C-alpha positions in Angstrom: -26.6 3.9 33.9 -28.5 3.1 30.8 -31.0 0.5 30.2 -30.1 -0.2 26.8 -27.8 -3.4 26.6 -24.3 -2.8 25.4 -24.6 -5.6 23.1 -26.7 -8.9 22.9 -24.5 -11.9 21.3 -26.4 -13.6 18.6 -26.3 -17.7 18.6 -24.7 -17.7 21.9 -25.6 -21.2 22.5 -24.4 -22.8 19.2 -21.3 -20.6 19.4 -20.1 -22.0 22.6 -21.1 -25.5 21.7 -18.7 -25.1 18.7 -16.0 -24.0 20.8 -15.8 -27.3 22.5 -14.4 -25.6 25.6 -11.9 -27.6 27.8 -11.9 -26.7 31.5 -8.1 -26.2 31.6 -7.9 -24.5 28.2 -6.7 -21.1 27.0 -9.2 -19.2 24.9 -9.5 -16.0 23.2 -12.6 -13.6 22.8 -11.3 -11.5 20.1 -14.3 -9.1 20.4 -15.3 -8.5 24.0 -17.9 -6.1 23.5 -20.7 -6.3 26.3 -18.8 -9.4 27.5 -21.6 -11.9 26.8 -19.5 -14.4 24.9 -16.9 -14.2 27.7 -19.1 -14.9 30.4 -20.5 -17.9 28.9 -16.9 -19.0 27.9 -15.8 -18.6 31.8 -18.9 -20.5 32.8 -17.3 -23.7 31.0 -13.9 -22.9 32.2 -12.2 -24.4 35.5 -9.8 -22.7 37.9 -6.8 -23.3 35.4 -8.5 -22.1 32.4 -7.5 -18.8 30.9 -9.5 -16.3 28.7 -7.7 -13.4 26.8 -10.3 -10.6 25.8 -9.6 -8.0 23.0 -11.6 -4.8 22.4 -10.1 -1.9 20.9 -12.9 0.5 22.4 -12.3 1.5 25.8 -16.0 1.9 26.3 -16.2 -1.9 26.5 -13.9 -2.1 29.3 -15.4 0.9 31.0 -18.8 -0.6 30.6 -18.1 -3.7 32.3 -16.0 -2.3 35.1 -19.2 -0.5 36.2 -21.0 -3.8 36.3 -21.6 -5.8 39.7 -19.6 -9.1 39.3 -17.5 -7.6 36.6 -15.7 -10.3 34.3 -12.4 -8.2 34.5 -12.3 -9.0 38.3 -11.7 -12.6 37.4 -8.3 -13.9 37.9 -8.7 -16.0 34.8 -9.2 -13.1 32.4 -6.6 -11.2 30.5 -8.0 -8.0 29.2 -6.4 -6.4 26.0 -7.4 -2.8 24.9 -6.4 -3.3 21.3 -7.4 -4.6 17.9 -7.5 -8.3 17.7 -5.2 -7.9 14.8 -2.3 -7.7 17.3 -3.2 -11.1 18.8 0.2 -12.4 18.1 2.0 -9.5 19.6 -0.2 -10.0 23.0 0.1 -13.8 23.1 3.8 -13.3 22.9 3.8 -10.8 25.6 1.7 -12.8 28.1 3.8 -15.8 27.6 1.2 -17.7 25.9 2.4 -20.3 23.0 -0.8 -21.7 22.1 -4.4 -21.2 22.4 -7.3 -24.1 22.4 -10.2 -21.8 20.7 -10.6 -18.3 19.5 -14.1 -16.5 18.9 -14.5 -13.4 17.1 -18.0 -11.7 16.7 -17.6 -9.4 13.8 -20.9 -7.4 14.4 -21.0 -3.8 15.7 -22.2 -3.6 19.2 -25.5 -2.1 20.0 -23.6 0.4 22.1 -22.0 1.8 18.7 -25.3 2.2 16.9 -27.0 3.5 19.8 -24.4 6.1 21.0 -25.5 9.1 18.6 -22.4 10.9 19.1 -20.1 7.8 17.7 -21.7 8.5 14.3 -22.1 4.9 13.3 -25.8 5.2 12.3 -27.8 7.2 9.8 -30.9 7.4 12.2 -29.5 10.1 14.1 -27.7 13.4 13.3 -24.2 13.4 15.0 -20.7 14.1 13.7 -19.2 11.5 11.2 -16.8 9.6 13.3 -17.2 5.7 13.1 -14.2 5.0 15.1 -14.0 1.8 17.1 -10.7 3.0 18.5 -11.4 6.8 19.5 -7.7 7.3 19.4 -7.3 6.5 15.9 -6.2 9.2 13.4 -8.7 8.4 10.6 -12.5 9.0 11.0 -15.4 9.4 8.4 -15.1 13.0 8.2 -11.3 12.7 7.0 -12.3 9.9 4.8 -15.2 11.8 2.9 -13.3 15.2 3.0 -9.9 14.1 1.7 -10.1 10.7 -0.2 -10.1 11.0 -4.1 -13.2 10.4 -6.0 -11.8 7.0 -7.5 -11.0 5.9 -3.7 -14.5 6.9 -2.4 -16.2 5.1 -5.5 -14.0 2.0 -4.5 -15.0 2.1 -0.9 -19.0 2.2 -1.8 -18.5 -0.6 -4.5 -16.3 -3.0 -2.4 -17.6 -2.6 1.1 -21.1 -1.3 0.2 -21.8 -3.4 -2.7 -23.4 -0.4 -4.3 -23.9 -0.3 -8.0 -24.2 3.6 -7.8 -20.9 3.9 -6.3 -19.4 6.4 -8.9 -22.4 8.7 -8.8 -22.4 9.0 -5.0 -18.5 9.6 -4.9 -19.0 12.2 -7.4 -21.6 14.0 -5.5 -19.4 13.7 -2.3 -16.8 15.6 -4.0 -19.0 18.1 -5.5 -20.7 18.8 -2.1 -17.4 19.0 -0.1 -15.9 21.6 -2.5 -18.7 24.0 -1.2 -18.6 23.2 2.3 -16.9 20.3 4.2 -19.1 17.1 5.2 -19.1 16.9 8.8 -22.6 15.2 9.9 -24.6 12.3 9.1 -27.6 14.3 8.0 -25.0 16.3 5.6 -24.1 12.8 4.2 -27.4 11.5 3.9 -28.7 14.6 2.1 -25.9 14.1 -0.6 -26.4 10.4 -1.1 -30.3 10.1 -1.0 -31.0 11.4 -4.7 -29.0 8.2 -5.9 -30.8 5.7 -3.5 -33.9 3.6 -4.8 -37.0 4.6 -2.9 -38.0 1.0 -2.2 -34.5 0.4 -0.9 -33.6 3.5 0.7 -32.9 2.5 4.3 -31.0 -0.8 3.3 -28.8 1.2 0.7 -28.1 4.0 3.5 -26.9 1.2 5.5 -24.6 0.0 3.0 -23.2 3.6 2.7 -22.6 3.8 6.3 -21.0 0.4 6.3 -18.6 0.9 3.5 -17.3 4.0 5.5 -17.1 2.0 8.7 -15.2 -0.5 7.3 -12.7 1.6 5.7 -12.3 4.0 8.7 -11.6 1.2 10.9 -9.6 -1.3 8.3 -11.9 -4.0 9.3 -11.2 -6.4 6.3 -7.3 -6.1 7.0 -7.6 -6.7 10.7 -9.9 -9.8 9.9 -7.3 -11.2 7.6 -4.7 -10.7 10.0 -6.7 -12.3 12.7 -7.5 -15.3 10.5 -3.8 -16.2 9.8 -2.3 -15.3 13.2 -4.9 -16.9 15.4 -4.9 -20.1 13.4 -1.0 -20.2 13.8 -1.6 -20.0 17.5 -4.2 -22.9 17.7 -3.4 -26.0 19.2 -4.1 -29.1 16.8 -7.9 -29.7 17.3 -8.2 -26.0 18.4 -11.4 -24.3 17.3 -11.9 -21.1 15.3 -15.5 -19.7 15.5 -16.4 -16.6 13.8 -19.9 -14.4 13.6 -20.0 -12.3 10.7 -22.9 -9.8 9.5 -22.4 -9.1 5.9 -21.5 -10.9 2.7 -17.9 -9.4 2.4 -16.4 -10.5 5.6 -18.5 -13.9 5.6 -17.0 -14.6 2.2 -13.4 -14.3 3.7 -14.2 -16.4 6.5 -15.7 -19.1 4.3 -12.7 -19.0 2.0 -10.2 -19.1 4.8 -11.8 -22.0 6.8 -11.9 -24.0 3.7 -8.6 -23.2 1.8 -6.4 -21.5 4.3 -6.3 -18.2 2.5 -8.8 -15.1 2.3 -9.0 -15.5 -1.6 -10.3 -19.1 -1.7 -7.3 -20.5 -3.6 -7.4 -24.1 -3.6 -4.0 -25.9 -3.1 -4.0 -29.9 -2.9 -1.7 -32.6 -2.3 -1.0 -35.5 -4.5 -3.8 -37.6 -3.0 -6.4 -34.7 -3.4 -6.3 -33.5 0.1 -6.8 -29.7 0.4 -3.8 -28.3 2.0 -5.0 -25.9 4.4 -4.7 -25.7 8.4 -8.5 -25.6 9.2 -11.2 -28.2 8.5 -14.8 -26.4 8.4 -17.2 -27.9 10.8 -19.8 -27.7 7.9 -19.9 -25.8 4.5 -23.3 -24.3 5.5 -23.1 -21.2 8.1 -25.6 -21.5 11.2 -28.2 -18.7 11.0 -30.6 -17.7 13.8 -33.9 -19.1 14.2 -37.3 -16.9 14.2 -37.6 -17.2 17.9 -34.1 -15.5 18.3 -34.8 -13.2 15.7 -38.0 -11.9 17.2 -36.0 -11.5 20.5 -33.2 -9.8 19.1 -33.6 -8.5 15.5 -30.1 -7.7 14.8 -29.2 -11.6 14.7 -31.2 -11.7 11.4 -28.1 -11.1 9.5 -25.7 -13.1 11.7 -23.8 -16.2 10.1 -21.9 -18.6 12.3 -18.9 -20.6 10.8 -16.6 -22.7 12.8 -13.5 -24.8 11.7 -10.9 -27.1 13.7 -7.1 -27.0 13.3 -6.0 -29.9 11.4 -2.7 -32.1 11.4 -0.4 -31.6 8.6 -2.3 -29.0 7.1 -4.8 -31.3 5.4 -8.4 -29.7 5.6 -10.5 -32.6 4.0 -10.2 -35.5 1.7 -11.9 -35.8 -1.7 -13.7 -39.1 -1.4 
């Protein structure tokens, strides 16, 4: 057993408060991870409540099973070892028509960054993997060695927001023509010449982020979750999401406000925005300095919440 925590959830108190948990309600933790959010939800549920937990990484459940008083031994918990994009399928499988709330913590667990062999971090030399689901066919090595130069440039621009995306993609293609790219250190050596000295670590993080997002189809899975979980929510049900970079936060903000990931606003005759959710606030909640001091990874967390509305009217212009 390691002393390194599997994951420390950011903004835990605020997240649970925003869920407005009903003791006999049915809730979904779409990102089980170390079980921190799930434990807090269960503490608010009565004997009749239910919690469905999703995680595509078997390590999350293996870690929980090894713990004393494992959450997985609780009769109120249904554990699903699958990507949260399959939420509709599994709710149907378990005969659950409606849910009262859903939580998604989109951040990568401490475990993924700290387990060097998983290849998520640029701080250690390891095989380029980055799969959340270790049974998935595509890993970072395959992306780097098989995608076209244009595909790679698009990944680094769209998911890493790197202006030098074309130069990086070109350098990767030149390097792989000589030798395959297999390790994190090889990738770092290739991209370093194109990174600004005063922003090297930040831009390296963006390179690795971009690859991870593509390998795991994170944006596609998020969009599916937003649409399908919203459909499953009861009226006044709550949708709470923690995001950690501007790309996914923009999608969440757009969807909560307009009902679509692109942010297209549609209104009825009276000026009401036609959307299934109403945001709790237009401004995201962020961690205070005390929490950041205790959990530095909370620095980039943005918490948003929305409520399922009646008749698809999100709010009214006044």
